Each structure stands twice: as C-alpha cells, then as structure tokens.
BABA-828978 format. One record per residue: residue in three letters; x, y, z of N, C-alpha, C in turn. Coordinates in steps of 0.2 Angstrom, whole numbers, padded with zeros to 4 digits, always signed. Layout:
BEGIN
AlaXYZXYZXYZ;...
***
This chain:
BEGIN
Met+0005-0006-0001-0002-0001+0001+0004+0005+0000;Gly+0003+0011-0004+0007+0016-0004+0005+0021+0001;Val+0010+0026+0002+0009+0033+0008+0008+0039+0004;Ile+0005+0042+0004+0003+0049+0000+0005+0053+0006;Ser+0007+0060+0006+0008+0065+0011+0003+0070+0008;Val-0002+0073+0011-0006+0078+0008-0004+0084+0013;Arg-0005+0090+0009-0004+0097+0014-0010+0100+0014;Phe-0012+0101+0021-0018+0106+0022-0019+0111+0023;Asn-0022+0118+0020-0021+0124+0025-0025+0123+0031;Lys-0025+0129+0034-0028+0128+0042-0037+0126+0042;Asp-0038+0130+0037-0046+0130+0035-0048+0122+0032;Glu-0043+0119+0028-0044+0113+0026-0044+0107+0031;Glu-0039+0110+0037-0038+0106+0043-0044+0105+0047;Lys-0047+0111+0049-0053+0111+0051-0061+0109+0050;Ile-0059+0107+0041-0066+0104+0039-0066+0098+0038;Leu-0057+0095+0038-0056+0088+0038-0058+0085+0046;Lys-0056+0089+0052-0058+0087+0059-0065+0088+0059;Lys-0070+0093+0058-0075+0093+0058-0078+0087+0056;Leu-0076+0084+0050-0080+0080+0046-0078+0072+0050;Ser-0072+0071+0051-0069+0066+0056-0073+0066+0062;Asp-0075+0068+0065-0079+0071+0071-0087+0068+0069;His-0090+0072+0064-0098+0070+0062-0097+0064+0061;Phe-0093+0062+0057-0094+0052+0053-0091+0049+0059;His-0087+0050+0064-0084+0045+0066-0079+0042+0063;Glu-0075+0043+0058-0071+0041+0054-0065+0044+0055;Asp-0059+0041+0053-0053+0043+0054-0051+0046+0048;Lys-0048+0051+0048-0046+0056+0042-0044+0052+0035;Ser-0040+0047+0035-0038+0044+0032-0043+0039+0028;Thr-0049+0038+0031-0054+0036+0028-0058+0039+0025;Leu-0060+0047+0027-0064+0051+0024-0060+0053+0017;Ile-0055+0055+0018-0052+0055+0011-0052+0050+0005;Lys-0051+0043+0008-0052+0037+0003-0060+0038+0000;Lys-0064+0039+0005-0071+0039+0004-0073+0044-0001;Ser-0070+0051+0000-0070+0057-0006-0067+0054-0012;Leu-0062+0051-0012-0060+0050-0018-0063+0044-0022;Ile-0067+0039-0020-0072+0034-0022-0079+0037-0024;Glu-0081+0043-0021-0085+0046-0022-0084+0051-0030;Leu-0079+0054-0029-0077+0057-0034-0077+0054-0040;Tyr-0072+0048-0040-0073+0043-0047-0080+0042-0048;Glu-0085+0038-0044-0089+0036-0045-0095+0043-0050;Asn-0093+0049-0047-0095+0055-0051-0094+0054-0057;Val-0087+0054-0059-0084+0054-0067-0087+0047-0070;Leu-0090+0042-0067-0092+0037-0071-0099+0038-0073;Asp-0102+0041-0067-0110+0042-0066-0110+0048-0074;Leu-0107+0054-0075-0105+0058-0078-0106+0053-0087;Asn-0101+0052-0087-0099+0047-0093-0105+0044-0096;Glu-0109+0040-0092-0114+0037-0094-0121+0041-0096;Ile-0120+0047-0093-0125+0052-0094-0124+0054-0101;Lys-0118+0056-0104-0114+0058-0109-0117+0052-0116;Lys-0115+0047-0113-0116+0041-0118-0124+0040-0119;Phe-0128+0042-0113-0135+0041-0115-0138+0047-0119;Glu-0136+0053-0118-0137+0060-0120-0135+0059-0129;Ala-0131+0055-0129-0128+0055-0137-0133+0049-0140;Lys-0136+0046-0138-0142+0039-0140-0146+0042-0141;Glu-0149+0046-0135-0156+0050-0136-0157+0056-0141;Lys-0151+0058-0144-0150+0062-0149-0151+0060-0154;Lys-0148+0053-0156-0149+0050-0163-0156+0046-0162;Gly-0161+0048-0158-0167+0044-0157-0166+0037-0156;Lys-0161+0033-0153-0160+0026-0150-0163+0025-0145;Val-0166+0029-0142-0169+0028-0134-0176+0028-0135;Ser-0179+0022-0131-0187+0023-0128-0188+0023-0123;Phe-0194+0025-0122-0195+0023-0114-0203+0018-0113;Ser-0202+0016-0108-0209+0012-0106-0213+0015-0101;Ser-0220+0015-0101-0223+0017-0094-0223+0011-0089;Ala-0223+0014-0084-0225+0009-0078-0229+0004-0079;Glu-0235+0006-0080-0241+0003-0083-0240-0004-0088;Lys-0235-0004-0093-0234-0008-0099-0228-0012-0096;Ile-0225-0010-0092-0219-0013-0088-0223-0019-0082;Leu-0227-0017-0079-0229-0021-0075-0235-0026-0077;Met-0238-0026-0084-0242-0029-0087-0237-0035-0090;Asn-0231-0034-0090-0227-0040-0093-0225-0044-0089;
***
C-alpha cells in the first residue's frame, strides 16, 4: 500500500476535523471515501453523456410503468 503526504491549510484541516468528528471516521478513511465518490461521479457523468448521445440519435425509447407491470 502506498503512502501519500497531503498538505492542508488551516481551513482545510478544520473541515477535515469536523467531518472526522461528524462521521466518526479517521481522516484517512474520509479522504479515501471522498476519492471513491469523486470517481463514481466521473463514471456517472460518462454514462449520462453516452445516454444523451443515444437520445440525440433517437435510439432511446421509454416504457410506462403500466406497460412494464403488465409484462
């Protein structure tokens, strides 16, 4: 496992401390979770872009809830 040194200014340190206290997590865990969330956001945005491209080409269709429930 790699070790990375991160420099925080005083405001960032305060924020991390408050989050650590609030979520009852150590600072390292909070940073890791934040990275994972940011990465998930990137993946989600890529999927949205793909969907919007299909939608523009008219290759997307929608079904009503009634139609889905009847099948």
